[in-house]
Every structure is written in structure tokens, then in C-alpha cells.
N, C-alpha and C positions, 0 to 999 in steps of 0.2 A: 223638651219634647220637640222632635223635628217637624219641619213643615209638612212632610208626607203624612204624619200621623194627624196633625191638626186638620189638614185638607180632608183626609178620610173621615174624621169625626164630623166635620161640617157637612160633608156629602151624605153621611149616614146618620141622621139625627136619632135613630132608634138606639144607637150606641150610647146616647147621653140620657136615657130614661132614668127616672128616679128609682131607687131601690137596687139598681145594679142587677147582676146575675152571678150565679155560681159557676166558676170555671177553674180549671187547673192552670196555675201560673208557675212558671219556673223562675227561680231567683238565683242570681249570681252575685256574690260578694267577692270583690277582688281588691287586694292591696299588695304592696311590695314588702317582702320579708326583710326585716331589719331596717326599715326606713328611718325610724327614730334614731337608732344608734348611728347609722350612716350619716344622717343629716347633721349630727353634732360635729362631724369631722370637716364640714365645708362651710364657707361663708353663706349667708342667707341668699345671695344672688345666685349662687351655684345650685343651691337646694331648689329654688324656684325653677331654675332652668331644667334640672333633672325631672322634677315633678311635672312640669308642663309637657316635656317630651313623653313621659309615661302616659299621662292623661290623654294627650293627643292621639297617640298610637292606639290606646285602648278604646277611645271614642270612635275612631275609624273602624276598628274591628267590630265593635258593638253595632254600629250603624249598618255595616255590611251584612250582619246576621239579623237585622231588623229587631234589635233589642231596644228597650226604652230605658234610658238612664233616669233613675228616680232620684239619686242623690250622689254628690261628690262629698266624701267625708275625709278630709285631709288627703292622705295618699290612697284612700279607698274609694271604690265605686259600687253603688248598689244598682243592679240592673234587673229589669223584669222582661221576661219573654212570655207572651200570651196576654199581655195587657198593654195598652188598651185594645190592641188588635190581636186576635188569635190566629195562629197559622199551624198547619199540620206538622211542620218540622220544628216547632218551638223548642222541643227538648233536645234537638240535635245542636 
């Protein structure tokens, strides 16, 4: 979770109330096509380099669009839009 989200939650304690609230959340699951097969063709150091490049670029794009990265899963990323902070343009 980025510092912006943490700061917002601290400044708005109502967002931390027990029980939560019902809202629409958009979920993005992204991974690279054929990563497992491709990774078998390169030494581990090169695979890590490729993976780090992909995850760095994706993280920058997600942050620009105010998404919340929930999990990194190998070459995949699970992203939430609309949680913990909801915005009118979350679906875009």
C-alpha cells in the first residue's frame, strides 16, 4: 500500500470502522503470457531481470491510476480499484 493511501486512512479514521461497507470494487489480474515457458529458456538471473522490469513498469502504471496492489503472484499482479479509497473513475 502506498504512502498516499496510508496517509489518507490515518486522516480519515471513519474508513477504518469495523464491519466495513458494501461497495463496488474493480479487480485487475495481470500476468505475462507464456512466462513459465519463456523463463525455462534463460538463466535465473535473466529471468529475475525480466520479471523486475515488468513488475516495475506495471507498478508505475497502477500507481498512476490510483490502484492498490493487493498481491504479487510470481509474474502476476492482483490489483484493486475502489479500495481502500473509492474514486468516480475507478472503472476507467
